[in-house]
N, C-alpha and C positions, 0 to 999 in steps of 0.2 A: 315628263312627270318625274323622272329620276333627278333631273337638274333642280327642280323645285324642291324635292325632298332633301337633296344635298345642301342647297342654299339655306333652307330652313334649319337643318341640323347645324350648319356652320354658324348661323345667327344665334342659336341656342347655346352653342359651345362658347362663342365669343362673349355672350352676355354672362354666362356662368363664370367664365374666367375673370371678367372685369369685376364681378361681384366678389368672388371667392378669393382670387389671388391678390387683389389689391386691398384686402381687408386685414386688419390686425388680428391677433389671436383672440382678443376679447370680442371683437365683432363677429368672428367666425363662430364662437361659442353662442353668442346671442342668436345668430342666424340659425344654427343647428337646433337650439332650444325652441325657437319659434316654429320651425318646421315640424319638430316632433310634437309639440303641444297642439298645433293646429291639425296634425295628421297629414300634412302635405309632404312629409318626407317619403311616405310610401309611394306616391306617384311621381314626385319630382326627381328623386335620385335615379331611378331606372331610366327616366326620360333623358336626363342629362348624360348618363353613361352611354345610352344608345345614340344620342346625338353626337357625342365625341367619337364614337366608332364610325358612324356614317360620315362625319365631317373629315375624318382622316382617311 
């Protein structure tokens, strides 16, 4: 079970990095605005942070 959790966390972390780190500043602003407007920033940001902690 712990292996599954870690693999899932690594997948989330890799996906987030591919979206966030490969984006220009304008794209990051658009992503942040969309997350805030839709209310997804509240659950997405803690999930990503937790996934990064577990993955490392």
